[in-house]
C-alpha positions in Angstrom: -23.0 -39.9 -4.1 -24.0 -36.3 -4.9 -26.6 -36.1 -7.7 -25.9 -33.3 -10.1 -28.3 -34.4 -12.8 -28.6 -32.5 -16.0 -27.5 -28.8 -16.2 -30.3 -26.4 -15.5 -31.2 -23.6 -17.9 -29.1 -20.5 -17.1 -32.2 -18.4 -16.3 -33.3 -20.9 -13.6 -29.8 -21.1 -12.2 -29.6 -17.3 -12.0 -32.9 -17.1 -10.2 -31.8 -19.8 -7.7 -28.4 -18.1 -7.1 -30.0 -14.7 -6.6 -32.5 -16.1 -4.1 -29.7 -17.8 -2.2 -27.5 -14.8 -2.1 -30.3 -12.6 -0.8 -31.3 -15.3 1.7 -34.8 -15.7 0.1 -34.5 -19.5 -0.3 -34.0 -22.6 1.8 -31.8 -24.2 -0.8 -28.5 -25.5 0.5 -25.0 -24.4 -0.6 -24.3 -28.0 -1.5 -27.1 -28.4 -3.9 -26.4 -25.1 -5.6 -22.7 -25.9 -5.9 -23.5 -29.1 -7.6 -26.0 -27.5 -10.0 -23.5 -24.8 -10.8 -20.8 -27.4 -11.5 -23.1 -29.2 -13.9 -23.8 -26.0 -15.7 -20.1 -25.0 -16.0 -19.0 -28.5 -16.9 -21.5 -28.5 -19.8 -20.8 -25.0 -21.1 -17.2 -24.1 -20.1 -15.2 -26.3 -22.4 -11.7 -25.6 -21.0 -13.1 -26.3 -17.5 -14.7 -29.5 -18.8 -11.4 -30.7 -20.2 -9.6 -29.9 -16.9 -12.2 -31.7 -14.9 -11.9 -34.8 -17.2 -8.2 -34.9 -16.5 -9.1 -35.2 -12.8 -11.7 -37.9 -13.5 -14.5 -35.7 -12.2 -17.8 -35.0 -13.9 -21.3 -34.3 -12.6 -22.1 -38.0 -12.9 -19.1 -39.1 -10.8 -19.0 -36.4 -8.2 -19.3 -37.7 -4.6 -19.2 -34.4 -2.7 -19.3 -30.7 -3.5 -15.8 -30.4 -1.9 -14.5 -32.6 -4.7 -15.5 -30.1 -7.5 -12.2 -29.3 -9.3 -10.6 -25.9 -8.4 -8.8 -24.1 -11.2 -5.6 -22.2 -10.3 -5.7 -18.5 -10.8 -3.0 -18.9 -13.5 -5.7 -20.6 -15.7 -7.3 -17.2 -16.2 -4.2 -16.2 -18.2 -4.9 -18.7 -21.0 -6.1 -16.3 -23.7 -6.5 -19.0 -26.3 -8.8 -21.0 -23.9 -10.8 -18.4 -21.9 -12.7 -19.7 -18.9 -16.2 -18.7 -20.1 -19.5 -20.5 -20.6 -19.7 -19.5 -24.3 -21.8 -16.3 -23.8 -21.2 -13.0 -25.5 -18.8 -10.9 -23.4 -19.9 -7.5 -22.2 -17.3 -6.8 -19.5 -13.7 -8.0 -19.0 -11.6 -7.4 -15.9 -7.8 -7.8 -16.2 -5.4 -8.7 -13.5 -2.6 -6.1 -13.0 0.9 -6.7 -14.3 3.7 -5.2 -16.3 3.6 -4.7 -20.1 5.7 -7.9 -20.5 3.5 -10.1 -18.4 0.5 -12.2 -19.5 -2.5 -10.8 -17.6 -5.3 -12.9 -16.3 -8.8 -12.0 -17.6 -12.2 -12.6 -16.2 -15.1 -12.2 -18.6 -18.7 -11.4 -17.9 -21.8 -11.3 -20.1 -23.2 -9.0 -17.4 -22.2 -8.0 -13.9 -25.6 -8.3 -12.2 -24.6 -11.2 -9.8 -21.2 -9.5 -9.3 -22.8 -6.3 -8.1 -25.5 -8.1 -6.0 -22.6 -9.9 -4.3 -21.0 -6.6 -3.4 -24.2 -5.2 -2.0 -25.1 -8.3 0.1 -21.7 -8.8 1.5 -20.9 -5.1 2.3 -20.0 -5.0 6.1 -19.7 -1.2 6.7 -22.2 1.5 7.6 -23.6 3.5 4.7 -21.4 6.6 4.6 -20.2 9.1 1.9 -17.2 7.4 0.2 -13.9 8.5 -1.1 -11.4 6.3 -3.0 -7.6 6.3 -3.3 -8.0 4.7 -6.7 -8.7 5.7 -10.3 -12.4 5.8 -11.4 -13.9 3.1 -13.5 -13.9 5.5 -16.5 -10.1 5.8 -16.2 -9.5 2.1 -15.4 -12.5 0.3 -17.1 -10.8 -3.1 -16.8 -10.0 -2.9 -13.1 -12.3 -5.0 -11.0 -11.4 -2.9 -7.9 -12.4 0.4 -9.7 -15.6 -1.3 -10.8 -16.4 -2.3 -7.2 -15.6 1.2 -6.0 -17.7 2.7 -8.7 -20.6 0.6 -7.6 -20.1 1.7 -4.0 -19.6 5.3 -4.9 -22.0 7.8 -3.2 -21.0 10.7 -5.3 -19.5 11.5 -8.7 -16.0 10.8 -10.1 -14.6 13.6 -8.0 -14.7 11.1 -5.1 -11.9 9.2 -6.8 -8.8 10.9 -5.5 -6.3 9.2 -7.8 -6.4 10.8 -11.3 -3.7 10.6 -14.0 -1.4 8.8 -11.5 -1.6 11.7 -9.0 -3.5 12.3 -5.8 -6.2 15.0 -6.0 -7.3 15.7 -2.5 -9.2 19.0 -2.6 -12.6 17.4 -2.6 -11.7 15.2 0.3 -10.5 18.3 2.3 -13.6 20.2 1.4 -15.7 17.4 2.8 -13.6 17.0 5.9 -14.4 20.6 6.8 -18.0 19.6 7.4 -16.8 17.2 10.2 -19.1 14.5 9.0 -18.0 10.9 9.0 -16.9 9.2 5.8 -15.5 6.0 4.5 -12.1 6.2 2.8 -11.1 3.2 0.7 -8.0 2.3 -1.2 -5.2 -0.2 -1.7 -2.6 -0.7 1.1 0.1 0.7 -1.2 -1.9 3.8 -2.0 -2.4 4.5 1.7 1.4 4.0 2.2 2.2 6.5 -0.6 -0.2 9.0 0.9 1.3 8.7 4.4 4.8 9.2 2.8 4.0 12.5 1.1 1.4 14.2 3.4 1.0 15.3 6.9 -1.6 13.6 9.1 -5.2 13.7 7.9 -7.6 13.3 10.9 -10.9 11.8 9.9 -14.1 12.9 11.7 -15.6 10.6 14.5 -17.5 7.7 13.1 -15.4 7.4 9.9 -14.3 4.1 8.5 -11.3 3.0 6.5 -11.1 0.1 4.1 -7.8 -1.1 2.7 -7.6 -3.8 0.1 -4.1 -5.2 0.8 -1.6 -5.6 -1.9 1.9 -5.1 -0.6 2.4 -8.9 0.0 4.8 -10.1 -2.6 6.6 -6.8 -2.9 9.8 -5.7 -1.3 7.9 -4.1 1.6 8.3 -5.9 4.9 5.6 -4.5 7.3 3.4 -6.5 9.5 -0.3 -5.9 9.5 -0.4 -4.7 13.1 2.4 -2.2 12.3 0.6 -1.0 9.2 -2.7 -0.5 11.1 -0.8 1.4 13.8 0.4 3.8 11.1 -3.0 4.2 9.7 -4.6 4.7 13.1 -2.1 7.4 13.9 -2.2 9.1 10.5 -6.0 9.3 10.3 -6.8 9.6 14.0 -9.1 6.5 14.1 -9.0 3.4 16.1 -7.8 0.0 14.7 -11.4 -1.2 15.1 -12.4 1.3 12.4 -9.9 -0.1 9.9 -11.0 -3.0 7.7 -9.4 -5.2 5.0 -11.1 -6.5 1.9 -9.7 -9.7 0.4 -10.7 -10.3 -3.2 -9.2 -10.9 -6.6 -10.1 -10.4 -10.3 -10.9 -14.0 -10.7 -13.7 -13.9 -8.1 -17.1 -12.2 -7.9 -17.2 -12.0 -4.1 -15.0 -10.6 -1.3 -14.1 -11.5 2.2 -13.7 -8.8 5.0 -11.8 -8.5 8.2 -11.7 -5.9 10.9 -8.7 -4.7 12.9 -5.1 -6.0 12.7 -5.9 -9.4 14.2 -9.4 -10.0 12.9 -10.0 -13.1 10.7 -11.5 -12.9 7.2 -15.1 -14.0 6.5 -16.7 -14.7 3.2 -20.4 -14.3 2.7 -22.6 -17.4 3.0 -22.5 -18.1 -0.8 -18.8 -18.7 -0.6 -16.8 -21.5 1.1 -13.1 -21.2 1.9 -11.1 -24.4 2.0 -7.5 -24.9 3.0 -5.6 -27.5 1.1 -2.2 -29.1 1.3 0.0 -27.6 -1.5 1.5 -31.0 -2.4 -1.3 -33.5 -1.8 -4.3 -31.2 -2.5 -6.0 -32.8 0.4 -8.3 -30.5 2.5 -6.7 -29.6 5.8 -8.5 -29.4 9.2 -8.9 -26.1 11.0 -5.7 -24.8 12.5 -3.3 -26.1 9.8 -1.8 -23.8 7.1 -2.1 -24.4 3.4 -3.3 -22.9 0.1 -6.6 -21.0 0.2 -9.3 -22.4 -2.2 -12.5 -20.4 -2.6 -15.8 -21.7 -3.8 -17.8 -18.7 -5.0 -21.3 -19.3 -6.2 -21.5 -15.8 -7.6 -18.9 -16.9 -10.2 -21.6 -18.1 -12.5 -20.0 -17.1 -15.8 -16.5 -18.7 -15.4 -15.5 -21.2 -12.7 -16.9 -21.3 -9.2 -14.0 -22.9 -7.5 -10.6 -21.1 -7.5 -7.3 -22.2 -6.1 -5.2 -19.2 -5.0 -1.5 -19.0 -4.2 -2.2 -17.4 -0.8 -1.4 -19.2 2.5 -4.1 -19.2 5.1 -5.2 -21.0 8.3 -8.9 -22.0 8.6 -11.0 -21.8 11.7 -13.9 -24.0 12.9 -16.4 -21.2 12.3 -15.6 -20.9 8.6 -13.4 -17.8 8.9 -9.7 -17.9 8.1 -6.5 -16.0 8.9 -4.6 -14.9 5.8 -0.9 -15.6 6.2 0.4 -14.2 2.9 1.3 -15.0 -0.6 3.4 -17.9 -1.6 6.9 -16.3 -1.8 7.5 -18.3 -5.0 4.4 -16.7 -6.7 4.5 -13.6 -8.9 3.3 -10.4 -7.2 -0.2 -9.6 -8.3 -3.3 -7.5 -7.5 -4.8 -4.1 -8.4 -2.5 -2.6 -5.8 0.5 -3.3 -8.1 -0.9 -1.1 -10.8 -1.7 1.7 -8.5 1.7 1.5 -6.8 3.4 1.6 -10.2 1.4 4.7 -11.2 2.1 6.5 -7.9 5.8 5.7 -8.1 
C-alpha cells in the first residue's frame, strides 16, 4: 500500500515540487504524487468529496495511478471551485460563447505554472511573434499568459489586436533575415493563410501551433495542415511543432512534425483509460487521455480529458482527436470567433 501520511505544509511541498521540476532532487514521481494528493484531499473540499465517492483517500490509496482524476467539466462548477482555499490572484477561463458555462482555473500565484513553461520549453531561444492577443488584452487566457511569459519583446510582438491581424512589426523583422519563432493557434494560422500571400520565414525559424480545430466543422488531417504551413512559410515540417495544453493544466506536451508523438515533461504522467470501465489501457490501445500534472498544485493534479489518444511504451502518446460527443473547446475557439 502507498503511504501518503499527513499532508505536508504548502511551503515544503512547493520546495519539493520545484526541486523535482528542475531536476535538483532524487525524489520520485510516485512519492510526490502521493504527497500532493494528501495535500489536495485535505484542502480542496470539492475534490475531497469527489474522492470519498470513489472510496479513495490518502489512507486507502494503494498506488499513485489510483488517485482520482476529475473530468475537465468539473472546472465549470462555479459554486464549488476546485481550489485549496487560498486567496485567488489569477484566474484563467476556458473559451466559449456567452451562453456557455466556462471553466475556471484559479491560482494564488503562477510561479509553478511559469516554471513549468520554462523547464518544458523544447525550442531554441529565438525572437518570438504571436498570432494571438496579448495578456493585457486577454488577461484570463492561459494561452496569452503563456505567450506573454515567452515573449522576447513588447506587446507589438502580439500580431492579433482588436480581433484583427497587425503584421507590420513582423514584416519589419523579416527584412533582417534573422530566424524567429512564430506561435499561434491552428485556426489563427488558417485564417492568415486564407487572407494573405505566402510569408517565407528566414532559415532556422520555428513555428509552434497550439491546435484547436478539432471539434469544429473543419476536416483537415494534421499532415495536410502541416503541408500547407510548410508551403506558406517556406519551412520544413521538422520545424513545425504542436503544443498540447489546456486551461485546467499547468504543463504542456509538445510534438514535432506531422507524425511526431506528444511528450509531457517528467513531472507529468499521461495515462490512457477505457471510457466505460475507467481501467488503464496498455500501450497501443486507444482511450481517453488522463494527465497527472504535479505542477497543478493549487487545484487538482489529475485531470481526465475528453481527448482520445494512444499511449506508447516510452511514455509518449499519439493524440487522435476530441470525443465527437464533446463540446468544442480551447483558446483557439475564442480567437477563431474574433477573426471571423
